[in-house]
PDB file of N, CA, C and O in Angstrom:
ATOM      1  N   MET A   1     170.806-141.913 -13.287  1.00  0.00           N
ATOM      2  CA  MET A   1     172.152-141.667 -12.841  1.00  0.00           C
ATOM      3  C   MET A   1     172.678-142.840 -12.023  1.00  0.00           C
ATOM      4  O   MET A   1     173.862-143.168 -12.100  1.00  0.00           O
ATOM      5  N   MET A   2     171.803-143.476 -11.237  1.00  0.00           N
ATOM      6  CA  MET A   2     172.229-144.636 -10.448  1.00  0.00           C
ATOM      7  C   MET A   2     172.785-145.734 -11.346  1.00  0.00           C
ATOM      8  O   MET A   2     173.768-146.392 -11.006  1.00  0.00           O
ATOM      9  N   HIS A   3     172.150-145.922 -12.489  1.00  0.00           N
ATOM     10  CA  HIS A   3     172.591-146.981 -13.402  1.00  0.00           C
ATOM     11  C   HIS A   3     173.902-146.615 -14.089  1.00  0.00           C
ATOM     12  O   HIS A   3     174.691-147.495 -14.435  1.00  0.00           O
ATOM     13  N   GLN A   4     174.131-145.335 -14.284  1.00  0.00           N
ATOM     14  CA  GLN A   4     175.344-144.896 -14.973  1.00  0.00           C
ATOM     15  C   GLN A   4     176.581-144.995 -14.091  1.00  0.00           C
ATOM     16  O   GLN A   4     177.623-145.466 -14.546  1.00  0.00           O
ATOM     17  N   ILE A   5     176.486-144.559 -12.835  1.00  0.00           N
ATOM     18  CA  ILE A   5     177.675-144.522 -11.982  1.00  0.00           C
ATOM     19  C   ILE A   5     177.663-145.582 -10.885  1.00  0.00           C
ATOM     20  O   ILE A   5     178.664-145.762 -10.191  1.00  0.00           O
ATOM     21  N   GLY A   6     176.577-146.265 -10.725  1.00  0.00           N
ATOM     22  CA  GLY A   6     176.482-147.304  -9.705  1.00  0.00           C
ATOM     23  C   GLY A   6     175.831-146.775  -8.435  1.00  0.00           C
ATOM     24  O   GLY A   6     175.924-145.587  -8.125  1.00  0.00           O
ATOM     25  N   LEU A   7     175.180-147.654  -7.713  1.00  0.00           N
ATOM     26  CA  LEU A   7     174.420-147.277  -6.531  1.00  0.00           C
ATOM     27  C   LEU A   7     175.306-146.684  -5.441  1.00  0.00           C
ATOM     28  O   LEU A   7     174.952-145.667  -4.846  1.00  0.00           O
ATOM     29  N   THR A   8     176.437-147.299  -5.176  1.00  0.00           N
ATOM     30  CA  THR A   8     177.315-146.828  -4.103  1.00  0.00           C
ATOM     31  C   THR A   8     177.813-145.417  -4.378  1.00  0.00           C
ATOM     32  O   THR A   8     177.769-144.562  -3.494  1.00  0.00           O
ATOM     33  N   GLN A   9     178.281-145.168  -5.583  1.00  0.00           N
ATOM     34  CA  GLN A   9     178.781-143.835  -5.924  1.00  0.00           C
ATOM     35  C   GLN A   9     177.659-142.817  -5.948  1.00  0.00           C
ATOM     36  O   GLN A   9     177.865-141.662  -5.575  1.00  0.00           O
ATOM     37  N   TRP A  10     176.479-143.222  -6.377  1.00  0.00           N
ATOM     38  CA  TRP A  10     175.328-142.318  -6.363  1.00  0.00           C
ATOM     39  C   TRP A  10     175.007-141.879  -4.939  1.00  0.00           C
ATOM     40  O   TRP A  10     174.716-140.707  -4.701  1.00  0.00           O
ATOM     41  N   LYS A  11     175.058-142.818  -3.989  1.00  0.00           N
ATOM     42  CA  LYS A  11     174.789-142.479  -2.594  1.00  0.00           C
ATOM     43  C   LYS A  11     175.792-141.458  -2.078  1.00  0.00           C
ATOM     44  O   LYS A  11     175.421-140.527  -1.363  1.00  0.00           O
ATOM     45  N   VAL A  12     177.062-141.629  -2.438  1.00  0.00           N
ATOM     46  CA  VAL A  12     178.096-140.680  -2.015  1.00  0.00           C
ATOM     47  C   VAL A  12     177.843-139.308  -2.638  1.00  0.00           C
ATOM     48  O   VAL A  12     177.877-138.294  -1.942  1.00  0.00           O
ATOM     49  N   ASN A  13     177.593-139.275  -3.930  1.00  0.00           N
ATOM     50  CA  ASN A  13     177.388-138.010  -4.649  1.00  0.00           C
ATOM     51  C   ASN A  13     176.145-137.262  -4.181  1.00  0.00           C
ATOM     52  O   ASN A  13     176.154-136.034  -4.094  1.00  0.00           O
ATOM     53  N   SER A  14     175.089-137.988  -3.881  1.00  0.00           N
ATOM     54  CA  SER A  14     173.819-137.342  -3.543  1.00  0.00           C
ATOM     55  C   SER A  14     173.684-137.036  -2.055  1.00  0.00           C
ATOM     56  O   SER A  14     172.764-136.322  -1.658  1.00  0.00           O
ATOM     57  N   GLY A  15     174.588-137.566  -1.224  1.00  0.00           N
ATOM     58  CA  GLY A  15     174.465-137.356   0.212  1.00  0.00           C
ATOM     59  C   GLY A  15     173.402-138.242   0.837  1.00  0.00           C
ATOM     60  O   GLY A  15     172.910-137.952   1.927  1.00  0.00           O
ATOM     61  N   TYR A  16     173.047-139.318   0.153  1.00  0.00           N
ATOM     62  CA  TYR A  16     171.983-140.199   0.620  1.00  0.00           C
ATOM     63  C   TYR A  16     172.283-140.761   2.000  1.00  0.00           C
ATOM     64  O   TYR A  16     171.386-140.851   2.838  1.00  0.00           O
ATOM     65  N   HIS A  17     173.522-141.136   2.245  1.00  0.00           N
ATOM     66  CA  HIS A  17     173.886-141.752   3.520  1.00  0.00           C
ATOM     67  C   HIS A  17     173.689-140.772   4.679  1.00  0.00           C
ATOM     68  O   HIS A  17     173.209-141.160   5.744  1.00  0.00           O
ATOM     69  N   LEU A  18     174.054-139.519   4.478  1.00  0.00           N
ATOM     70  CA  LEU A  18     173.871-138.518   5.526  1.00  0.00           C
ATOM     71  C   LEU A  18     172.389-138.297   5.815  1.00  0.00           C
ATOM     72  O   LEU A  18     171.989-138.123   6.966  1.00  0.00           O
ATOM     73  N   ARG A  19     171.590-138.307   4.769  1.00  0.00           N
ATOM     74  CA  ARG A  19     170.144-138.155   4.959  1.00  0.00           C
ATOM     75  C   ARG A  19     169.592-139.332   5.754  1.00  0.00           C
ATOM     76  O   ARG A  19     168.760-139.156   6.644  1.00  0.00           O
ATOM     77  N   SER A  20     170.056-140.518   5.428  1.00  0.00           N
ATOM     78  CA  SER A  20     169.612-141.717   6.134  1.00  0.00           C
ATOM     79  C   SER A  20     169.991-141.655   7.615  1.00  0.00           C
ATOM     80  O   SER A  20     169.196-142.025   8.479  1.00  0.00           O
ATOM     81  N   LEU A  21     171.205-141.188   7.902  1.00  0.00           N
ATOM     82  CA  LEU A  21     171.643-141.055   9.299  1.00  0.00           C
ATOM     83  C   LEU A  21     170.779-140.038  10.044  1.00  0.00           C
ATOM     84  O   LEU A  21     170.407-140.262  11.196  1.00  0.00           O
ATOM     85  N   ALA A  22     170.463-138.929   9.389  1.00  0.00           N
ATOM     86  CA  ALA A  22     169.632-137.902  10.016  1.00  0.00           C
ATOM     87  C   ALA A  22     168.230-138.434  10.291  1.00  0.00           C
ATOM     88  O   ALA A  22     167.674-138.176  11.359  1.00  0.00           O
ATOM     89  N   GLU A  23     167.654-139.166   9.353  1.00  0.00           N
ATOM     90  CA  GLU A  23     166.314-139.729   9.536  1.00  0.00           C
ATOM     91  C   GLU A  23     166.311-140.753  10.670  1.00  0.00           C
ATOM     92  O   GLU A  23     165.365-140.806  11.455  1.00  0.00           O
ATOM     93  N   THR A  24     167.356-141.558  10.757  1.00  0.00           N
ATOM     94  CA  THR A  24     167.457-142.545  11.833  1.00  0.00           C
ATOM     95  C   THR A  24     167.575-141.863  13.187  1.00  0.00           C
ATOM     96  O   THR A  24     166.964-142.302  14.161  1.00  0.00           O
ATOM     97  N   ALA A  25     168.361-140.786  13.253  1.00  0.00           N
ATOM     98  CA  ALA A  25     168.515-140.047  14.510  1.00  0.00           C
ATOM     99  C   ALA A  25     167.183-139.446  14.955  1.00  0.00           C
ATOM    100  O   ALA A  25     166.848-139.498  16.138  1.00  0.00           O
ATOM    101  N   MET A  26     166.427-138.881  14.026  1.00  0.00           N
ATOM    102  CA  MET A  26     165.129-138.301  14.377  1.00  0.00           C
ATOM    103  C   MET A  26     164.137-139.378  14.812  1.00  0.00           C
ATOM    104  O   MET A  26     163.336-139.158  15.721  1.00  0.00           O
ATOM    105  N   TYR A  27     164.190-140.528  14.171  1.00  0.00           N
ATOM    106  CA  TYR A  27     163.309-141.632  14.564  1.00  0.00           C
ATOM    107  C   TYR A  27     163.608-142.051  16.004  1.00  0.00           C
ATOM    108  O   TYR A  27     162.694-142.225  16.809  1.00  0.00           O
ATOM    109  N   ARG A  28     164.887-142.209  16.319  1.00  0.00           N
ATOM    110  CA  ARG A  28     165.265-142.601  17.686  1.00  0.00           C
ATOM    111  C   ARG A  28     164.847-141.545  18.694  1.00  0.00           C
ATOM    112  O   ARG A  28     164.333-141.871  19.764  1.00  0.00           O
ATOM    113  N   PHE A  29     165.068-140.268  18.353  1.00  0.00           N
ATOM    114  CA  PHE A  29     164.691-139.179  19.244  1.00  0.00           C
ATOM    115  C   PHE A  29     163.197-139.233  19.555  1.00  0.00           C
ATOM    116  O   PHE A  29     162.793-139.154  20.715  1.00  0.00           O
ATOM    117  N   LYS A  30     162.382-139.367  18.510  1.00  0.00           N
ATOM    118  CA  LYS A  30     160.935-139.386  18.700  1.00  0.00           C
ATOM    119  C   LYS A  30     160.469-140.623  19.462  1.00  0.00           C
ATOM    120  O   LYS A  30     159.527-140.547  20.251  1.00  0.00           O
ATOM    121  N   GLN A  31     161.119-141.758  19.234  1.00  0.00           N
ATOM    122  CA  GLN A  31     160.743-142.978  19.942  1.00  0.00           C
ATOM    123  C   GLN A  31     161.033-142.855  21.432  1.00  0.00           C
ATOM    124  O   GLN A  31     160.242-143.309  22.258  1.00  0.00           O
ATOM    125  N   LEU A  32     162.154-142.248  21.779  1.00  0.00           N
ATOM    126  CA  LEU A  32     162.541-142.132  23.181  1.00  0.00           C
ATOM    127  C   LEU A  32     161.852-140.974  23.900  1.00  0.00           C
ATOM    128  O   LEU A  32     161.468-141.105  25.062  1.00  0.00           O
ATOM    129  N   MET A  33     161.696-139.858  23.223  1.00  0.00           N
ATOM    130  CA  MET A  33     161.247-138.631  23.884  1.00  0.00           C
ATOM    131  C   MET A  33     159.851-138.171  23.481  1.00  0.00           C
ATOM    132  O   MET A  33     159.350-137.180  24.012  1.00  0.00           O
ATOM    133  N   GLY A  34     159.230-138.865  22.569  1.00  0.00           N
ATOM    134  CA  GLY A  34     157.910-138.447  22.113  1.00  0.00           C
ATOM    135  C   GLY A  34     158.021-137.498  20.936  1.00  0.00           C
ATOM    136  O   GLY A  34     159.071-136.898  20.704  1.00  0.00           O
ATOM    137  N   ASP A  35     156.940-137.367  20.200  1.00  0.00           N
ATOM    138  CA  ASP A  35     156.999-136.559  18.982  1.00  0.00           C
ATOM    139  C   ASP A  35     156.397-135.165  19.152  1.00  0.00           C
ATOM    140  O   ASP A  35     156.230-134.445  18.168  1.00  0.00           O
ATOM    141  N   LYS A  36     156.072-134.777  20.380  1.00  0.00           N
ATOM    142  CA  LYS A  36     155.502-133.452  20.617  1.00  0.00           C
ATOM    143  C   LYS A  36     156.290-132.741  21.711  1.00  0.00           C
ATOM    144  O   LYS A  36     156.843-133.367  22.616  1.00  0.00           O
ATOM    145  N   LEU A  37     156.324-131.415  21.601  1.00  0.00           N
ATOM    146  CA  LEU A  37     156.959-130.596  22.625  1.00  0.00           C
ATOM    147  C   LEU A  37     155.880-129.992  23.511  1.00  0.00           C
ATOM    148  O   LEU A  37     154.796-129.652  23.035  1.00  0.00           O
ATOM    149  N   LYS A  38     156.173-129.860  24.781  1.00  0.00           N
ATOM    150  CA  LYS A  38     155.207-129.289  25.713  1.00  0.00           C
ATOM    151  C   LYS A  38     155.240-127.762  25.686  1.00  0.00           C
ATOM    152  O   LYS A  38     154.216-127.112  25.902  1.00  0.00           O
ATOM    153  N   SER A  39     156.409-127.193  25.424  1.00  0.00           N
ATOM    154  CA  SER A  39     156.573-125.744  25.429  1.00  0.00           C
ATOM    155  C   SER A  39     155.862-125.105  24.233  1.00  0.00           C
ATOM    156  O   SER A  39     155.730-125.713  23.171  1.00  0.00           O
ATOM    157  N   ARG A  40     155.411-123.867  24.432  1.00  0.00           N
ATOM    158  CA  ARG A  40     154.697-123.159  23.373  1.00  0.00           C
ATOM    159  C   ARG A  40     155.578-122.145  22.641  1.00  0.00           C
ATOM    160  O   ARG A  40     155.420-121.935  21.439  1.00  0.00           O
ATOM    161  N   GLN A  41     156.489-121.527  23.357  1.00  0.00           N
ATOM    162  CA  GLN A  41     157.310-120.486  22.751  1.00  0.00           C
ATOM    163  C   GLN A  41     158.594-121.092  22.182  1.00  0.00           C
ATOM    164  O   GLN A  41     159.107-122.090  22.689  1.00  0.00           O
ATOM    165  N   PHE A  42     159.099-120.467  21.117  1.00  0.00           N
ATOM    166  CA  PHE A  42     160.248-121.016  20.392  1.00  0.00           C
ATOM    167  C   PHE A  42     161.463-121.208  21.289  1.00  0.00           C
ATOM    168  O   PHE A  42     162.086-122.270  21.267  1.00  0.00           O
ATOM    169  N   ASN A  43     161.809-120.195  22.078  1.00  0.00           N
ATOM    170  CA  ASN A  43     162.994-120.313  22.943  1.00  0.00           C
ATOM    171  C   ASN A  43     162.840-121.453  23.947  1.00  0.00           C
ATOM    172  O   ASN A  43     163.800-122.170  24.230  1.00  0.00           O
ATOM    173  N   SER A  44     161.660-121.616  24.471  1.00  0.00           N
ATOM    174  CA  SER A  44     161.392-122.706  25.410  1.00  0.00           C
ATOM    175  C   SER A  44     161.439-124.061  24.701  1.00  0.00           C
ATOM    176  O   SER A  44     161.912-125.045  25.270  1.00  0.00           O
ATOM    177  N   GLN A  45     160.952-124.111  23.470  1.00  0.00           N
ATOM    178  CA  GLN A  45     161.013-125.350  22.689  1.00  0.00           C
ATOM    179  C   GLN A  45     162.464-125.726  22.416  1.00  0.00           C
ATOM    180  O   GLN A  45     162.829-126.899  22.484  1.00  0.00           O
ATOM    181  N   HIS A  46     163.284-124.736  22.110  1.00  0.00           N
ATOM    182  CA  HIS A  46     164.706-124.986  21.863  1.00  0.00           C
ATOM    183  C   HIS A  46     165.359-125.552  23.116  1.00  0.00           C
ATOM    184  O   HIS A  46     166.106-126.527  23.042  1.00  0.00           O
ATOM    185  N   THR A  47     165.082-124.944  24.268  1.00  0.00           N
ATOM    186  CA  THR A  47     165.644-125.421  25.527  1.00  0.00           C
ATOM    187  C   THR A  47     165.166-126.839  25.824  1.00  0.00           C
ATOM    188  O   THR A  47     165.964-127.693  26.208  1.00  0.00           O
ATOM    189  N   GLU A  48     163.894-127.091  25.652  1.00  0.00           N
ATOM    190  CA  GLU A  48     163.331-128.422  25.901  1.00  0.00           C
ATOM    191  C   GLU A  48     163.990-129.467  25.005  1.00  0.00           C
ATOM    192  O   GLU A  48     164.330-130.560  25.458  1.00  0.00           O
ATOM    193  N   THR A  49     164.166-129.124  23.739  1.00  0.00           N
ATOM    194  CA  THR A  49     164.800-130.051  22.798  1.00  0.00           C
ATOM    195  C   THR A  49     166.238-130.327  23.183  1.00  0.00           C
ATOM    196  O   THR A  49     166.674-131.478  23.145  1.00  0.00           O
ATOM    197  N   MET A  50     166.985-129.300  23.554  1.00  0.00           N
ATOM    198  CA  MET A  50     168.394-129.484  23.929  1.00  0.00           C
ATOM    199  C   MET A  50     168.525-130.340  25.193  1.00  0.00           C
ATOM    200  O   MET A  50     169.460-131.133  25.306  1.00  0.00           O
ATOM    201  N   ILE A  51     167.610-130.188  26.130  1.00  0.00           N
ATOM    202  CA  ILE A  51     167.617-131.027  27.337  1.00  0.00           C
ATOM    203  C   ILE A  51     167.396-132.485  26.951  1.00  0.00           C
ATOM    204  O   ILE A  51     168.074-133.376  27.462  1.00  0.00           O
ATOM    205  N   LYS A  52     166.449-132.727  26.050  1.00  0.00           N
ATOM    206  CA  LYS A  52     166.173-134.097  25.606  1.00  0.00           C
ATOM    207  C   LYS A  52     167.369-134.685  24.857  1.00  0.00           C
ATOM    208  O   LYS A  52     167.698-135.857  25.037  1.00  0.00           O
ATOM    209  N   VAL A  53     168.017-133.876  24.020  1.00  0.00           N
ATOM    210  CA  VAL A  53     169.190-134.348  23.280  1.00  0.00           C
ATOM    211  C   VAL A  53     170.311-134.709  24.251  1.00  0.00           C
ATOM    212  O   VAL A  53     170.960-135.743  24.095  1.00  0.00           O
ATOM    213  N   LYS A  54     170.539-133.861  25.251  1.00  0.00           N
ATOM    214  CA  LYS A  54     171.590-134.152  26.241  1.00  0.00           C
ATOM    215  C   LYS A  54     171.271-135.436  27.005  1.00  0.00           C
ATOM    216  O   LYS A  54     172.175-136.209  27.322  1.00  0.00           O
ATOM    217  N   ALA A  55     169.998-135.666  27.299  1.00  0.00           N
ATOM    218  CA  ALA A  55     169.608-136.890  27.994  1.00  0.00           C
ATOM    219  C   ALA A  55     169.888-138.120  27.133  1.00  0.00           C
ATOM    220  O   ALA A  55     170.391-139.126  27.634  1.00  0.00           O
ATOM    221  N   ILE A  56     169.567-138.046  25.848  1.00  0.00           N
ATOM    222  CA  ILE A  56     169.837-139.167  24.934  1.00  0.00           C
ATOM    223  C   ILE A  56     171.338-139.405  24.818  1.00  0.00           C
ATOM    224  O   ILE A  56     171.790-140.550  24.842  1.00  0.00           O
ATOM    225  N   ASN A  57     172.119-138.321  24.691  1.00  0.00           N
ATOM    226  CA  ASN A  57     173.573-138.469  24.600  1.00  0.00           C
ATOM    227  C   ASN A  57     174.142-139.100  25.863  1.00  0.00           C
ATOM    228  O   ASN A  57     175.053-139.924  25.785  1.00  0.00           O
ATOM    229  N   LYS A  58     173.621-138.728  27.017  1.00  0.00           N
ATOM    230  CA  LYS A  58     174.072-139.304  28.288  1.00  0.00           C
ATOM    231  C   LYS A  58     173.745-140.799  28.338  1.00  0.00           C
ATOM    232  O   LYS A  58     174.583-141.608  28.735  1.00  0.00           O
ATOM    233  N   MET A  59     172.521-141.162  27.932  1.00  0.00           N
ATOM    234  CA  MET A  59     172.135-142.576  27.927  1.00  0.00           C
ATOM    235  C   MET A  59     173.004-143.374  26.963  1.00  0.00           C
ATOM    236  O   MET A  59     173.410-144.495  27.268  1.00  0.00           O
ATOM    237  N   THR A  60     173.285-142.800  25.806  1.00  0.00           N
ATOM    238  CA  THR A  60     174.128-143.476  24.818  1.00  0.00           C
ATOM    239  C   THR A  60     175.532-143.674  25.378  1.00  0.00           C
ATOM    240  O   THR A  60     176.120-144.746  25.234  1.00  0.00           O
ATOM    241  N   GLY A  61     176.064-142.638  26.015  1.00  0.00           N
ATOM    242  CA  GLY A  61     177.403-142.721  26.598  1.00  0.00           C
ATOM    243  C   GLY A  61     177.498-143.758  27.698  1.00  0.00           C
ATOM    244  O   GLY A  61     178.509-144.451  27.816  1.00  0.00           O
ATOM    245  N   LEU A  62     176.460-143.870  28.501  1.00  0.00           N
ATOM    246  CA  LEU A  62     176.467-144.856  29.580  1.00  0.00           C
ATOM    247  C   LEU A  62     176.400-146.282  29.042  1.00  0.00           C
ATOM    248  O   LEU A  62     176.908-147.213  29.667  1.00  0.00           O
ATOM    249  N   GLY A  63     175.772-146.446  27.880  1.00  0.00           N
ATOM    250  CA  GLY A  63     175.612-147.773  27.315  1.00  0.00           C
ATOM    251  C   GLY A  63     176.768-148.237  26.448  1.00  0.00           C
ATOM    252  O   GLY A  63     176.800-149.394  26.028  1.00  0.00           O
ATOM    253  N   MET A  64     177.725-147.345  26.172  1.00  0.00           N
ATOM    254  CA  MET A  64     178.847-147.701  25.308  1.00  0.00           C
ATOM    255  C   MET A  64     179.900-148.471  26.109  1.00  0.00           C
ATOM    256  O   MET A  64     180.206-148.110  27.246  1.00  0.00           O
ATOM    257  N   PRO A  65     180.449-149.527  25.517  1.00  0.00           N
ATOM    258  CA  PRO A  65     181.481-150.287  26.224  1.00  0.00           C
ATOM    259  C   PRO A  65     182.795-149.517  26.286  1.00  0.00           C
ATOM    260  O   PRO A  65     183.103-148.713  25.406  1.00  0.00           O
ATOM    261  N   LYS A  66     183.557-149.775  27.331  1.00  0.00           N
ATOM    262  CA  LYS A  66     184.875-149.178  27.482  1.00  0.00           C
ATOM    263  C   LYS A  66     185.909-150.175  26.981  1.00  0.00           C
ATOM    264  O   LYS A  66     185.954-151.321  27.429  1.00  0.00           O
ATOM    265  N   TYR A  67     186.736-149.725  26.051  1.00  0.00           N
ATOM    266  CA  TYR A  67     187.753-150.588  25.483  1.00  0.00           C
ATOM    267  C   TYR A  67     189.115-150.249  26.074  1.00  0.00           C
ATOM    268  O   TYR A  67     189.445-149.081  26.278  1.00  0.00           O
ATOM    269  N   GLN A  68     189.894-151.280  26.342  1.00  0.00           N
ATOM    270  CA  GLN A  68     191.253-151.096  26.833  1.00  0.00           C
ATOM    271  C   GLN A  68     192.177-151.942  26.000  1.00  0.00           C
ATOM    272  O   GLN A  68     191.839-153.058  25.607  1.00  0.00           O
ATOM    273  N   GLN A  69     193.353-151.398  25.732  1.00  0.00           N
ATOM    274  CA  GLN A  69     194.331-152.173  24.981  1.00  0.00           C
ATOM    275  C   GLN A  69     194.909-153.243  25.905  1.00  0.00           C
ATOM    276  O   GLN A  69     195.212-152.998  27.072  1.00  0.00           O
ATOM    277  N   GLN A  70     195.047-154.428  25.337  1.00  0.00           N
ATOM    278  CA  GLN A  70     195.673-155.513  26.097  1.00  0.00           C
ATOM    279  C   GLN A  70     197.149-155.500  25.820  1.00  0.00           C
ATOM    280  O   GLN A  70     197.572-155.357  24.673  1.00  0.00           O
ATOM    281  N   SER A  71     197.949-155.651  26.879  1.00  0.00           N
ATOM    282  CA  SER A  71     199.399-155.663  26.668  1.00  0.00           C
ATOM    283  C   SER A  71     199.951-157.058  26.706  1.00  0.00           C
ATOM    284  O   SER A  71     201.157-157.250  26.547  1.00  0.00           O
TER     285      SER A  71
END
């Protein structure tokens, strides 16, 4: 199918780009926060994961440049 419709269109049709973004996000999460959870119960694991996600989002937000329009 890639040869018939082209690589770019195949990626759009198959959702390849979204999968790639998800894999990259998980790689970054594991690199920063580790690949194991300390909590044993599901609800606690969910809470632990959400805390880690909020921490990553906060770090990302702090590192983003602030843009201002020049007049």
